C-alpha positions as CSV (number, residue, x, y, z in Angstrom):
1,M,10.6,-7.9,7.1
2,H,9.6,-4.9,5.0
3,P,6.5,-2.8,5.7
4,R,3.5,-3.7,3.4
5,D,3.5,-1.8,0.1
6,F,1.8,-1.9,-3.2
7,I,4.1,-4.6,-4.5
8,D,2.5,-7.0,-2.0
9,D,-0.8,-6.3,-3.6
10,L,0.5,-7.2,-7.1
11,E,0.9,-10.9,-6.1
12,L,4.3,-11.2,-7.7
13,N,6.7,-13.9,-6.8
14,V,9.2,-13.0,-4.0
15,R,12.2,-12.6,-6.3
16,T,10.3,-10.1,-8.5
17,G,9.1,-8.2,-5.5
18,N,12.6,-8.0,-4.1
19,V,14.0,-6.8,-7.4
20,L,11.4,-4.0,-7.5
21,R,12.1,-3.0,-3.9
22,N,15.9,-3.1,-4.4
23,N,15.5,-0.8,-7.4
24,D,13.3,1.8,-5.5
25,I,10.1,1.1,-7.5
26,T,7.8,2.5,-4.9
27,T,4.6,3.5,-6.8
28,V,2.2,2.0,-9.2
29,E,3.1,4.7,-11.7
30,Q,6.8,3.8,-11.6
31,F,5.9,0.1,-12.0
32,L,3.7,0.8,-15.0
33,Q,6.5,2.8,-16.7
34,L,9.1,0.0,-16.5
35,T,10.5,-1.2,-19.8
36,T,12.3,-4.3,-20.9
37,P,15.8,-2.7,-20.9
38,Q,15.2,-1.2,-17.5
39,V,14.1,-4.4,-15.9
40,L,16.8,-6.5,-17.5
41,S,19.4,-4.0,-16.2
42,F,18.3,-4.7,-12.6
43,K,20.5,-7.0,-10.6
44,H,18.9,-10.5,-10.3
45,A,16.3,-9.8,-13.0
46,G,16.0,-11.8,-16.1
47,A,13.5,-12.7,-18.8
48,R,11.1,-14.4,-16.3
49,T,11.1,-11.4,-14.1
50,W,10.3,-9.1,-17.0
51,S,7.6,-11.5,-18.3
52,E,5.9,-11.5,-14.9
53,I,6.1,-7.7,-14.6
54,R,4.7,-7.3,-18.1
55,E,1.8,-9.6,-17.4
56,V,0.9,-7.6,-14.3
57,Q,1.3,-4.3,-16.1
58,I,-1.1,-5.4,-18.8
59,E,-3.7,-6.5,-16.2
60,L,-3.4,-3.3,-14.3
61,R,-3.9,-1.2,-17.4
62,R,-6.9,-3.3,-18.4
63,K,-8.4,-2.9,-14.9
64,T,-7.7,0.8,-14.9
65,R,-9.4,1.3,-18.3
66,S,-12.5,-0.6,-17.2
67,E,-12.9,1.7,-14.2
68,T,-12.9,5.0,-16.2
69,L,-16.1,6.9,-16.8
70,P,-16.3,6.2,-20.6
71,A,-15.8,2.5,-19.9
72,R,-18.5,2.4,-17.3
73,A,-20.8,4.3,-19.7
74,I,-20.1,1.8,-22.5
75,A,-21.0,-1.1,-20.1
76,H,-24.3,0.6,-19.2
77,I,-25.1,1.2,-22.9
78,R,-24.4,-2.5,-23.7
79,A,-26.6,-3.6,-20.8
80,L,-29.5,-1.4,-22.0
81,N,-29.1,-2.7,-25.5
82,E,-29.3,-6.3,-24.2
83,L,-32.4,-5.4,-22.3
84,Q,-34.2,-3.7,-25.2
85,F,-35.7,-6.8,-26.7
86,E,-36.9,-8.1,-23.3
87,L,-38.4,-4.7,-22.5
88,H,-40.2,-4.6,-25.8
89,T,-41.6,-8.1,-25.3
90,A,-42.9,-7.0,-21.9
91,G,-44.6,-3.9,-23.4
92,F,-42.0,-1.3,-22.6
93,F,-39.9,1.1,-24.7
94,M,-37.0,3.5,-24.1
95,R,-36.8,7.0,-25.5
96,F,-35.1,10.3,-24.8
97,D,-37.0,13.2,-23.5
98,Q,-36.5,16.9,-24.4
99,S,-33.7,17.1,-21.7
100,H,-31.9,14.2,-23.4
101,R,-32.6,11.9,-20.5
102,L,-33.4,8.3,-21.2
103,R,-36.9,7.4,-20.2
104,L,-38.8,4.1,-19.9
105,G,-42.3,4.0,-21.1
106,R,-45.0,1.4,-21.4
107,Y,-47.2,0.7,-24.4
108,V,-50.9,0.9,-23.6
109,N,-52.9,-2.2,-24.3
110,R,-56.6,-3.2,-23.9
111,D,-56.1,-4.8,-20.6
112,D,-55.3,-1.4,-19.2
113,F,-58.9,-0.2,-19.7
114,D,-61.9,-1.1,-17.6
115,D,-64.6,-2.4,-20.0
116,H,-67.3,-1.6,-17.5
117,G,-66.5,2.1,-17.0
C-alpha cells in the first residue's frame, strides 16, 4: 500500500492513479502540465486514461480560477447587482464615498418623521 498522496484526492480510477505514480507524477503542478503525447507514452496508459486525466485537469483549473481574488471580486459584484433592485424596493441605495468605498444608504420617507414633534 502506498502512502496517501494528492492522486488519492483526485478520485481517479486505480489504473490511472497507478500510471501516474509509476511515472513519478508527484505534484499537482506536474499533473496539470501533462499532455496527450506524454500520457500516451506511459506504460499501461491509453485514450481512456488520457480522457480521465484531461477531465480532472479541466476541473482543477476551473476550481483554481474560481478561488482567485479577481474571481471572488466578480462573484461579489454579481451578488451586489442582483441585490440592487431588492434594496431599491426596500428604500435603500448604494453609492461610493470619497474614499471609493461602497456605502449603503436609505432614502428618507415621511414615516421617518414624527408628525407630533
